[in-house]
C-alpha positions as CSV (number, residue, x, y, z in Angstrom):
1,M,80.7,30.4,29.2
2,E,78.3,32.6,27.7
3,R,77.2,32.8,31.6
4,Y,80.4,33.6,32.9
5,L,81.2,36.5,30.3
6,K,77.5,38.4,31.3
7,K,78.5,37.8,35.1
8,V,81.9,39.4,34.9
9,L,80.7,42.3,32.1
10,K,78.0,43.1,34.9
11,R,80.6,43.8,37.3
12,F,82.6,46.0,35.0
13,L,79.4,48.0,34.2
14,P,79.9,50.2,36.6
15,Y,83.5,51.1,36.0
16,I,83.0,51.0,32.2
17,K,79.8,53.6,32.6
18,E,82.6,56.1,33.9
19,Y,84.2,56.7,30.3
20,K,81.3,57.0,28.5
21,L,83.0,59.8,26.4
22,Q,86.0,57.7,25.5
23,Y,83.7,55.0,24.0
24,I,81.9,57.3,22.1
25,L,85.4,58.4,20.6
26,V,86.2,54.7,20.5
27,L,82.9,54.3,18.7
28,F,83.4,57.0,16.1
29,G,86.3,55.5,15.3
30,I,84.8,52.3,15.0
31,I,82.4,53.7,12.0
32,L,85.2,55.4,10.3
33,T,87.0,52.1,10.0
34,V,83.8,50.1,9.2
35,S,82.5,52.5,6.7
36,A,86.1,52.5,4.8
37,T,86.4,48.7,5.3
38,T,83.1,48.2,3.1
39,A,84.0,51.1,0.6
40,T,87.3,48.5,-0.1
41,A,85.2,46.2,-1.2
42,Q,82.4,48.8,-3.2
43,I,85.6,50.4,-5.3
44,M,86.1,47.0,-6.9
45,K,83.5,47.4,-9.1
46,P,84.2,50.1,-11.0
47,L,87.9,49.3,-10.7
48,M,87.3,46.4,-12.7
49,D,83.9,47.3,-14.8
50,E,84.9,51.0,-15.6
51,M,88.5,51.2,-15.4
52,F,89.9,48.1,-16.9
53,I,86.9,47.0,-18.7
54,N,85.2,50.1,-20.3
55,K,88.2,51.7,-20.3
56,Q,87.2,55.3,-18.9
57,E,90.1,57.3,-18.6
58,N,88.7,59.6,-15.5
59,M,88.6,56.7,-13.6
60,L,92.5,56.9,-13.9
61,F,92.7,59.8,-11.6
62,L,89.4,59.0,-9.3
63,I,89.9,56.0,-8.0
64,P,93.4,56.2,-7.0
65,I,92.3,59.1,-5.3
66,S,88.8,57.1,-3.9
67,L,91.4,54.5,-2.7
68,I,93.5,57.0,-0.7
69,A,90.9,59.2,0.9
70,I,89.2,55.5,1.7
71,Y,92.4,54.2,3.7
72,F,93.2,57.9,5.0
73,I,89.7,57.3,6.4
74,K,90.5,54.3,7.8
75,A,93.8,55.1,9.4
76,I,92.2,58.5,11.1
77,G,89.6,55.8,12.6
78,R,92.5,53.3,13.7
79,Y,94.2,55.9,15.6
80,I,91.1,57.5,17.2
81,Q,89.7,53.9,18.0
82,S,93.3,52.6,19.6
83,V,94.2,55.9,21.7
84,Y,90.8,55.6,23.4
85,M,90.9,52.0,23.9
86,L,94.3,52.2,25.3
87,Y,93.5,55.5,27.8
88,I,90.5,53.3,28.5
89,G,92.6,50.1,29.8
90,H,95.4,52.0,31.1
91,H,93.1,54.6,33.5
92,I,90.7,51.6,34.8
93,V,93.9,49.0,35.5
94,T,95.3,51.9,37.3
95,R,92.1,52.5,39.4
96,F,91.8,48.7,39.9
97,R,95.1,48.1,41.0
98,E,94.6,51.0,43.8
99,I,90.8,49.4,44.4
100,L,92.7,46.0,44.7
101,L,95.7,46.8,47.4
102,S,93.2,49.1,49.2
103,K,90.6,46.0,49.7
104,I,93.3,43.5,50.6
105,I,95.1,46.1,53.3
106,S,91.7,46.9,55.1
107,L,90.8,43.0,55.3
108,D,91.5,41.4,59.0
109,M,95.1,40.1,60.0
110,T,93.7,36.5,59.2
111,F,93.1,36.5,55.9
112,L,96.7,38.5,55.3
113,Y,98.5,35.6,57.8
114,L,97.0,33.1,55.6
115,N,97.4,34.2,52.3
116,R,101.0,34.4,51.0
117,S,102.2,37.4,50.0
118,G,103.2,36.2,46.3
119,E,99.6,35.2,45.9
120,L,98.2,38.7,46.8
121,I,100.8,40.3,44.8
122,S,100.5,38.5,41.6
123,R,96.5,39.4,41.7
124,V,97.4,43.6,42.2
125,T,100.3,43.3,39.3
126,N,99.4,39.9,36.5
127,D,96.0,39.7,37.4
128,I,94.7,43.4,36.8
129,S,97.6,43.5,34.1
130,R,95.4,41.0,32.1
131,I,92.1,42.3,32.8
132,Q,93.0,45.4,30.9
133,Y,92.4,43.6,28.0
134,F,88.9,42.7,28.8
135,V,88.1,46.2,29.4
136,S,89.7,48.3,26.8
137,N,90.5,46.0,23.9
138,M,87.9,43.5,23.8
139,L,84.6,45.3,23.8
140,P,85.6,47.8,21.4
141,E,87.2,45.0,19.0
142,L,84.4,42.5,19.8
143,F,81.6,45.0,19.0
144,R,84.2,46.9,15.7
145,E,84.3,42.8,14.1
146,T,81.1,42.2,14.7
147,L,79.9,45.4,13.1
148,T,82.1,44.7,10.0
149,V,81.0,41.4,10.1
150,F,77.5,42.7,9.5
151,A,78.3,45.7,7.6
152,L,80.1,43.1,4.9
153,V,77.4,40.4,4.9
154,A,74.6,43.1,4.1
155,Y,76.7,44.4,1.3
156,V,77.5,40.5,0.3
157,I,73.7,39.7,0.3
158,Y,73.1,43.0,-1.5
159,L,75.4,42.2,-4.7
160,N,74.2,38.5,-4.8
161,T,71.7,37.1,-2.4
162,H,72.1,33.4,-4.5
163,L,76.1,33.5,-4.1
164,A,76.0,34.9,-0.7
165,F,74.2,31.6,0.6
166,Y,77.2,29.4,-0.6
167,S,79.5,32.0,0.3
168,L,78.4,32.2,4.3
169,V,77.2,28.8,4.7
170,V,80.4,27.6,6.3
171,T,80.4,30.1,8.9
172,P,77.9,28.3,11.7
173,L,80.7,25.5,11.4
174,I,82.8,27.8,13.1
175,I,80.9,27.9,16.4
176,Y,81.2,24.9,18.4
177,P,84.7,24.5,18.0
178,L,85.4,27.6,19.3
179,I,83.5,27.0,22.3
180,L,85.2,23.9,23.0
181,I,88.5,25.6,22.6
182,A,87.1,28.5,24.9
183,K,86.5,26.1,27.3
184,K,89.7,24.8,27.5
185,L,91.5,28.0,27.6
186,K,89.7,29.2,30.6
187,K,90.5,26.2,32.5
188,Y,94.7,26.8,31.2
189,S,93.9,30.5,32.1
190,H,93.1,29.6,35.7
191,R,95.8,27.4,36.3
192,S,98.6,29.6,34.5
193,Q,97.6,32.6,37.2
194,S,97.3,30.6,40.2
195,K,101.1,28.9,39.0
196,N,102.0,32.4,38.3
197,A,101.2,33.1,41.8
198,D,103.3,30.5,43.0
199,V,106.3,31.8,41.1
200,V,105.7,35.3,42.7
201,T,105.9,33.8,46.0
202,R,108.8,32.0,45.4
203,L,110.8,35.0,44.0
204,T,109.3,37.0,47.2
205,E,110.6,34.5,49.8
206,V,114.4,34.2,48.1
207,F,114.7,38.2,48.5
208,N,113.4,38.0,51.5
209,N,115.2,35.8,53.1
210,S,118.7,36.5,51.0
211,E,120.9,36.6,54.2
212,I,119.8,33.1,55.5
213,I,120.4,31.9,51.6
214,K,124.0,33.5,51.6
215,A,125.0,32.5,55.2
216,N,124.2,29.0,54.0
217,A,125.3,28.9,50.7
218,T,122.0,27.5,49.5
219,E,121.8,29.5,45.9
220,K,121.8,26.4,44.3
221,Y,119.1,25.0,46.2
222,E,116.5,27.8,45.9
223,T,117.4,28.2,42.2
224,D,116.4,24.5,42.0
225,R,113.3,25.1,44.2
226,F,112.2,28.1,42.0
227,A,113.1,26.2,38.2
228,V,110.7,23.7,39.4
229,Q,108.0,26.8,39.9
230,N,109.4,28.1,36.9
231,W,108.7,25.0,34.5
232,Q,105.5,24.3,35.9
233,F,104.5,28.0,34.8
234,F,105.6,27.2,31.2
235,K,104.4,23.9,30.5
236,I,100.7,25.2,31.5
237,N,101.2,28.1,29.4
238,M,102.2,26.0,26.2
239,K,99.0,24.2,26.9
240,S,97.2,27.4,26.8
241,V,99.2,28.2,23.6
242,Y,98.9,24.6,22.0
243,V,94.9,25.1,22.1
244,G,94.7,28.5,21.5
245,E,96.9,29.0,18.5
246,I,94.4,26.3,16.8
247,V,91.9,29.1,16.1
248,S,93.4,30.8,13.3
249,P,94.8,28.3,11.3
250,F,90.8,26.4,11.9
251,M,89.2,30.2,10.4
252,E,91.6,30.4,8.1
253,I,90.7,26.9,6.8
254,I,87.0,27.5,6.8
255,G,87.5,30.7,5.2
256,A,89.4,29.1,2.3
257,L,86.2,26.6,1.6
258,G,83.8,29.9,1.5
259,L,86.4,31.4,-0.8
260,A,86.4,28.4,-2.7
261,A,82.9,28.0,-3.2
262,V,82.7,31.8,-4.1
263,I,85.0,31.3,-6.6
264,F,83.4,28.1,-8.2
265,I,80.0,29.1,-8.2
266,G,80.8,33.1,-8.8
267,G,82.7,32.1,-12.0
268,R,80.0,30.5,-13.1
269,E,77.9,33.2,-12.7
270,V,80.2,35.4,-14.8
271,Y,80.6,32.8,-17.7
272,D,76.8,32.8,-17.9
273,N,76.9,36.6,-18.1
274,K,74.7,36.3,-14.8
275,M,77.0,38.7,-13.3
276,S,79.5,41.5,-14.4
277,V,83.4,40.9,-13.6
278,G,83.4,44.0,-11.5
279,E,80.5,42.8,-9.6
280,F,82.1,39.1,-9.2
281,T,85.9,41.0,-7.8
282,A,83.6,43.3,-5.3
283,F,81.9,40.3,-4.4
284,L,85.1,38.1,-4.0
285,T,86.6,41.0,-2.0
286,A,83.7,41.8,0.2
287,V,83.7,37.5,1.3
288,G,87.3,37.5,1.9
289,L,87.1,40.8,4.2
290,V,84.4,39.4,5.7
291,F,86.6,36.4,6.9
292,Q,89.2,38.4,8.2
293,P,87.2,39.9,11.2
294,I,85.4,36.5,11.6
295,R,89.2,35.1,12.4
296,R,89.7,38.1,14.5
297,I,86.5,37.1,16.3
298,G,87.6,33.7,17.2
299,S,90.6,35.0,18.3
300,I,89.3,37.5,20.2
301,Y,86.8,35.0,22.4
302,S,89.8,32.5,23.1
303,R,91.6,35.5,24.7
304,I,88.6,36.7,26.6
305,Q,88.8,33.4,29.0
306,D,92.4,34.3,30.1
307,A,90.5,38.0,30.8
308,V,87.4,36.1,32.3
309,A,90.0,34.0,34.8
310,A,91.7,37.0,36.1
311,S,88.4,38.9,36.3
312,E,87.2,36.4,38.6
313,R,90.4,36.4,40.6
314,V,89.9,40.0,41.3
315,F,86.7,39.7,42.0
316,E,86.9,37.0,44.4
317,I,89.2,39.2,46.6
318,L,86.6,42.6,46.0
319,D,83.8,40.5,46.9
320,T,85.9,38.9,50.5
321,Q,84.4,40.0,53.6
322,S,86.6,41.1,56.9
323,R,86.2,39.1,60.0
324,I,86.4,42.2,61.6
325,L,83.8,44.8,61.3
326,D,84.0,48.3,61.8
327,G,82.5,50.2,64.4
328,K,80.4,53.4,64.1
329,K,81.6,55.6,67.1
330,E,84.9,57.6,66.6
331,L,87.2,57.6,69.8
332,S,88.1,61.3,70.0
333,S,89.7,61.3,73.4
334,D,93.0,59.4,75.2
335,I,92.7,55.7,76.4
336,K,92.0,56.1,79.9
337,S,91.0,52.6,80.8
338,I,91.1,49.2,78.9
339,E,89.2,46.3,80.3
340,F,89.3,42.9,79.4
341,K,86.3,41.1,80.9
342,N,86.0,36.7,80.1
343,V,88.0,37.5,76.7
344,V,88.3,34.0,75.4
345,L,90.1,33.3,71.6
346,K,90.6,30.0,70.2
347,Y,93.4,29.0,67.3
348,E,92.0,25.7,66.1
349,D,91.7,23.8,69.3
350,A,94.0,25.4,71.3
351,F,93.2,28.6,73.8
352,A,95.1,31.9,72.4
353,L,93.3,33.3,75.2
354,D,91.7,32.0,77.9
355,S,89.2,33.9,80.2
356,V,91.3,36.9,80.6
357,N,90.3,39.1,83.2
358,I,92.4,42.6,83.8
359,T,91.7,46.2,84.2
360,I,94.4,48.8,83.5
361,K,94.3,52.8,84.0
362,Q,95.8,55.5,82.6
363,G,99.4,55.9,83.7
364,E,99.9,52.6,84.4
365,N,102.8,50.5,83.6
366,I,101.6,46.7,82.8
367,A,104.2,44.1,82.1
368,L,103.5,40.5,80.3
369,V,105.8,37.5,81.4
370,G,105.6,34.1,80.4
371,D,106.7,31.4,77.7
372,S,106.5,31.3,74.1
373,G,103.1,31.0,73.4
374,G,101.9,31.7,76.4
375,G,99.4,34.8,74.5
376,K,101.5,37.8,75.5
377,S,101.4,39.2,71.7
378,T,98.0,37.9,71.1
379,F,97.0,39.9,74.0
380,I,98.5,43.2,72.6
381,N,96.9,42.1,69.2
382,M,93.3,42.0,70.8
383,L,94.2,46.0,71.6
384,L,94.7,46.5,67.8
385,R,91.9,44.7,66.3
386,F,93.9,41.9,64.8
387,Y,91.3,39.3,66.2
388,D,88.2,39.7,67.8
389,P,86.9,37.5,70.7
390,D,85.4,34.3,70.5
391,S,83.2,35.3,73.6
392,G,83.9,38.0,76.3
393,E,84.3,41.9,75.6
394,I,87.4,44.4,75.5
395,K,86.3,48.0,76.6
396,V,88.2,50.9,75.8
397,N,87.2,53.8,78.3
398,G,84.2,51.9,79.2
399,V,83.1,51.4,75.7
400,N,83.2,47.8,73.7
401,I,85.9,48.1,71.2
402,K,84.0,47.1,68.5
403,E,81.9,49.8,68.5
404,F,84.4,52.4,67.7
405,T,85.8,53.2,64.1
406,Q,89.3,51.0,63.9
407,E,91.2,54.2,62.3
408,S,90.1,56.5,65.3
409,L,91.3,53.6,67.8
410,K,94.5,52.7,66.1
411,H,95.1,56.5,65.8
412,H,95.6,56.2,70.1
413,I,97.6,53.2,69.9
414,S,101.5,53.0,69.1
415,L,103.4,49.8,68.0
416,V,106.5,48.9,68.5
417,S,106.9,44.9,67.5
418,Q,109.6,42.3,67.3
419,R,109.9,42.6,63.8
420,I,111.0,46.2,63.0
421,Y,109.6,47.8,60.0
422,I,111.5,50.2,58.0
423,F,110.1,51.7,54.8
424,Q,112.1,52.9,51.4
425,D,111.8,56.6,52.5
426,T,113.6,59.3,54.3
427,L,114.5,58.9,58.3
428,A,112.3,61.4,58.5
429,A,109.3,60.2,56.7
430,N,109.7,57.0,59.0
431,V,109.5,58.8,62.0
432,A,106.3,60.7,61.4
433,Y,104.9,57.6,59.2
434,G,101.5,58.2,57.8
435,Q,101.7,62.3,59.3
436,E,103.1,65.0,58.4
437,I,106.9,66.0,58.8
438,N,107.1,68.5,61.7
439,E,111.1,68.3,62.3
440,Q,111.5,69.8,65.8
441,K,109.2,66.8,66.8
442,V,110.8,64.4,64.9
443,Y,114.4,65.4,66.4
444,E,112.1,65.3,70.1
445,A,111.3,61.8,69.4
446,L,114.7,60.6,68.2
447,N,116.1,62.0,71.2
448,L,113.7,60.0,73.6
449,A,114.8,57.1,71.6
450,D,118.6,57.5,72.1
451,A,118.8,57.8,68.5
452,S,120.3,61.6,67.8
453,Q,124.2,60.5,67.7
454,F,123.8,57.9,64.8
455,V,121.2,60.1,63.0
456,S,123.6,63.6,63.4
457,S,126.5,61.5,61.8
458,M,124.2,60.5,58.8
459,D,125.0,62.7,55.4
460,E,121.6,64.2,54.9
461,G,120.8,63.6,58.7
462,I,116.7,63.3,58.8
463,Y,116.7,63.4,55.7
464,T,118.6,60.4,54.6
465,M,116.9,57.9,52.4
466,M,116.5,54.3,54.4
467,E,117.1,51.4,52.0
468,E,114.3,48.6,52.0
469,F,114.3,46.5,55.2
470,G,116.6,49.6,56.8
471,S,119.5,47.7,55.7
472,N,121.8,50.8,55.5
473,L,121.2,51.0,59.7
474,S,121.9,48.1,62.4
475,G,119.5,46.5,64.1
476,G,119.6,48.6,67.5
477,Q,119.5,51.8,65.0
478,R,116.7,50.2,63.4
479,Q,114.9,49.7,66.8
480,R,115.5,53.1,68.3
481,V,114.1,54.6,64.8
482,A,110.9,52.4,65.9
483,I,110.7,53.9,69.1
484,A,111.0,57.3,67.9
485,R,108.4,56.2,65.6
486,A,105.7,55.8,68.6
487,I,106.8,58.3,70.4
488,Y,106.1,60.8,67.4
489,K,102.2,59.6,67.2
490,H,102.2,60.7,71.0
491,S,99.7,57.9,71.7
492,S,97.6,57.5,74.6
493,L,98.2,54.0,74.7
494,L,102.2,52.3,74.3
495,L,102.5,48.5,72.9
496,F,106.2,47.4,73.2
497,D,106.6,43.9,72.5
498,E,110.2,42.9,72.7
499,A,110.7,46.8,71.9
500,T,114.8,46.8,73.1
501,S,115.9,43.4,72.4
502,A,118.6,44.3,69.9
503,L,119.9,47.4,72.3
504,D,122.8,46.8,74.6
505,N,122.2,47.5,78.5
506,E,123.3,51.0,79.0
507,S,121.6,52.1,76.0
508,E,118.2,50.4,76.9
509,K,118.7,52.2,80.1
510,R,119.0,55.3,79.1
511,I,115.6,55.1,76.7
512,Q,113.8,53.4,79.6
513,S,114.8,56.8,81.9
514,A,113.6,58.9,79.2
515,L,110.2,56.6,78.4
516,N,109.4,56.8,82.1
517,E,109.2,60.5,82.1
518,Y,107.2,60.3,78.7
519,T,104.6,58.1,79.7
520,K,103.9,58.8,82.9
521,D,100.4,60.1,82.1
522,K,99.4,57.2,79.4
523,I,99.2,53.5,79.7
524,T,102.0,51.4,78.7
525,I,101.9,47.6,77.7
526,T,105.3,46.0,77.5
527,I,106.3,42.3,76.4
528,A,110.0,42.0,77.6
529,H,112.5,38.9,78.2
530,R,114.8,41.2,80.6
531,L,114.4,41.6,84.1
532,S,115.6,45.4,83.4
533,T,112.5,46.0,81.3
534,I,109.8,44.5,83.2
535,E,111.2,44.9,87.5
536,H,109.9,48.6,87.8
537,A,106.6,48.1,85.7
538,D,103.3,48.6,88.4
539,K,102.0,45.3,87.4
540,I,103.5,42.0,86.0
541,L,101.0,40.0,84.2
542,V,102.3,36.0,84.1
543,M,100.4,34.5,81.3
544,Q,100.6,30.4,80.4
545,K,98.5,28.8,77.5
546,G,96.8,32.1,77.3
547,A,95.5,32.4,80.9
548,I,96.8,35.0,83.8
549,V,98.3,32.4,86.0
550,A,99.4,36.0,88.5
551,S,99.6,39.2,88.6
552,G,101.6,42.0,91.2
553,T,104.5,44.0,91.2
554,H,108.1,41.9,90.7
555,D,109.0,41.8,94.1
556,E,105.0,40.5,95.3
557,L,105.7,37.9,92.3
558,L,109.0,36.7,93.6
559,S,107.3,35.8,96.9
560,T,104.2,34.3,95.6
561,S,104.4,32.7,92.1
562,D,106.6,29.9,91.5
563,V,106.1,30.1,87.9
564,Y,107.4,33.6,87.8
565,K,110.4,32.3,90.3
566,K,111.7,30.3,87.1
567,L,110.6,32.8,84.8
568,A,113.0,35.7,86.6
569,G,115.7,33.2,86.6
570,K,115.7,33.0,83.2
571,F,115.6,36.7,82.7
572,E,119.2,38.5,81.8
C-alpha cells in the first residue's frame, strides 16, 4: 500500500507545488490548532491543583479566560485550515476535469470507440471528485493529526515518562490491522468505481435512446436492466462500509485499553503521592486527546484507499498514448490534391481498405458507392486521420498526411456525416461551430443550405437556442444546419457522408444546385445512395470489401461495370 501511495503522491507533486501559499496558510492553521489542543491538556493542571485543591481565587478568572483564548485560537486555526484546504481541493479538481477531458478528446478514435461513454464520463466526474479528498484534505489532515500526536506524546512523556510507557504501549497494536483493512478497502474501491461507470453507462444509454424505448414500450425492461447494475453497486459499496466502519470502533477499544491502563497505574501514583491530582488530570486529558488524532489517522488511512484507487484510474487515462501521432508541419494553403498510394487498413482480420490507389485534384467532385461495409466511410475517415494506414501512404499537396499537425489539416476539411451533431447552443453558434460568429456569413451559409425559410420562422431567428440533439428541429432541418456548418467553415475539402439522406428530392436538388457553384474550386467527396446525388460527379469510385473495383463517370460505369449496374438499380 505504501508503494502505491508514494507513487500517487509523486504524480500529484507537480500540481501540489503550485499551491505553496495556500499550503503555508493551511500549515499556519494547523500549528494554531495543535498548539491549542496541547494547551487544553496543560490547563488541566492549574485547574485541578491551583483552582480546586489550593483554591487560588485569581484562578477563577484566569482559567476561564485562558480557556476562551485557547478555543478562540483553535477556532481561527481550524477556519484558516479548512478554507484553504477546500480551496486547494476545488481548484485542483476543476483543473483536473479540464486536463482529463482534454486528454480524452485528444486520443484517437479507436480509443473513443472502444471505451463506453459512461465509463469516460465516470472518470471525468466521479473519479475526479474522489481525488479531491486526496489532494485537499488527506495531506493536511494527515499532517495535522500526526503533528498533534507527536506534540501530545511529547507532552505526556514530559509529564511522566514511566506512565507514558504503559499508556502508549497499545499504539503499535493498531498498525497491523489497519494495513489489512486498507488492502481490502482499496480492492473494494476499485470495484466500486468500476461499477459506478457501469451505472453511468446504463443511464447514458437510456437517455440517448429514449425514443426507441418509448416506441417499444420497454420502460420496465430498461428499468430492470438498470436495477441490476444499481443494486450491484449498492452491494459493493456496503462491503466497503462493513470493512471501513470497523476502523472507528476498533480504535475506540484500543483507546479504552490505553486509558484504562493510565487510570489504574496513574491512580496508584496519586495514592502514593508520586503525582499530584492536577498532573494526573493533565496526563489523563493528554492521553485522551492522543487517541482522538490516532483514531482520525486510522479513518484517514482507510479513506485514502478510495482516493488512491480513483487516482490510479485517472492517471491511467492521462498515461494513455494516442495511436495517431501529430506531425510538425502546418498546412497553411488550401488542399489542392489528395493521393492514396497503396493504402491498406485492417480491422482485425478483414480489410477496411485494400490497396487503394487514387489521385484527386482541386475542383473535382468524387462520389463513393458500394454496399454497406465496402470501405466508403473508412476512406473519408482516413483523410480526417481517425485512423492511419497499416501500410501505404496518403498525401495532401504532395506531402504525407502524417507530417501535418492534425489541427491545421482539419482546419481545411469540412465533414457532414450520417449522424447529425447539434449542440445545446444558439443556431448561429451551431453553424459557426468553433469559430467567431459572423452574422452575414451565417445567413449566407444557411441560404446555400436551403435553410433560410425555416430559420426565418423561428422567434429568435439564428439566435434560437437548440435543444439537446437538436430535438426542436426536424431531421431535414438538422441536416441543413449540418450542411450550413460545413459551408461556413469555408474549407477546401468537403466530405459528405449521406449528407442529404433526410431531405426530399426537391430540397436536395436546390442544395445541389447551390453547392455546385460553391464547390467548383474545392475537392468534394460524397457518399450517397441516391442516383441524383452522384450521377453528375466527375468520377465515381465503386468500392467492395475495401477495394476500388471500378471508377469512372456514371455513363462510363453503366457500360463497363456490372457491379455498378446492380448498385444503380438499387438507387432511388
